[in-house]
C-alpha positions in Angstrom: 54.4 155.3 87.2 56.9 153.2 89.1 59.0 150.4 87.7 57.0 147.9 89.7 53.6 149.3 88.4 55.0 149.3 84.8 56.1 145.7 85.0 52.9 144.6 86.5 50.9 146.2 83.7 53.3 144.7 81.2 53.0 141.1 82.7 49.3 141.5 82.8 49.2 142.5 79.1 51.6 139.8 78.1 49.6 137.2 80.0 46.3 138.2 78.2 48.0 137.8 74.9 49.5 134.4 75.9 46.2 133.2 77.3 44.5 134.1 74.0 47.1 131.9 72.2 46.6 129.0 74.6 50.0 129.6 76.3 48.8 130.8 79.7 46.0 130.0 82.1 43.4 131.6 84.4 42.8 130.0 87.8 41.3 130.4 91.2 43.5 131.0 94.1 42.6 130.3 97.7 44.8 131.6 100.4 45.3 129.5 103.5 42.3 129.7 105.8 40.2 131.7 103.2 36.7 130.7 102.4 36.7 132.4 99.0 38.8 131.9 96.0 40.0 134.8 93.9 40.6 134.8 90.1 44.3 134.8 89.1 46.5 134.7 85.9 49.1 132.0 85.9 51.7 130.2 83.9 52.1 126.5 84.6 55.5 125.1 83.9 55.5 121.4 83.8 59.0 119.9 83.5 61.3 117.2 84.7 64.2 117.4 87.1 67.3 115.2 87.1 68.5 114.2 90.6 71.8 113.0 91.8 75.5 113.3 90.7 74.9 110.9 87.8 71.7 112.6 86.7 70.0 109.2 86.5 66.9 109.9 88.6 64.1 112.0 87.1 61.3 113.6 89.1 58.3 115.5 87.9 58.5 119.2 88.8 55.8 121.8 88.4 56.1 125.5 89.0 53.3 128.1 88.9 54.1 131.7 88.0 51.4 134.1 89.2 50.9 137.5 87.7 50.7 139.7 90.8 47.8 142.1 91.4 46.5 143.9 94.4 43.9 141.2 95.4 46.3 138.3 95.3 47.8 137.4 98.8 50.1 134.5 97.9 51.4 132.2 100.6 52.8 128.8 101.4 50.0 126.2 101.5 47.8 128.5 99.3 46.0 126.4 96.5 45.3 127.4 92.9 42.8 125.4 90.8 43.7 125.6 87.1 42.8 123.6 84.1 41.0 121.0 86.2 43.9 120.4 88.6 44.5 121.8 92.2 48.1 122.7 93.1 49.4 123.7 96.5 52.1 126.3 97.0 55.2 124.6 98.6 58.0 127.0 98.3 58.5 130.4 96.8 61.3 130.5 94.0 61.2 134.3 93.2 59.0 137.3 93.3 59.9 140.6 91.7 56.6 142.2 92.7 55.1 141.6 89.2 55.5 137.8 88.9 55.7 135.4 91.7 57.1 131.9 91.0 56.3 128.9 93.2 57.3 125.3 93.3 54.0 123.4 93.8 52.6 120.0 94.3 49.4 118.5 92.9 46.5 118.2 95.3 45.2 120.2 98.2 
């Protein structure tokens, strides 16, 4: 088993435990141009971001971390529907082959 396979199995197992405790979500991901959504395992990080040198401006920020699996082809402008909300992938933050983190915006 490779390191990537080990981490993918570990992240999937951790997600299952976190989802059972209400700390992770299941969603439906639709790749750009695709007609069919595929199930996915995600973490939704809702946070605030301070902007500017004086840190006086605050903006809402949402990141989605996807647990990678073979059937999930993540891309910019792909959408994920989770917990009654649709998010659109805007920019990839990181991807180690096991977890893929994206900055997202609400809405299609």
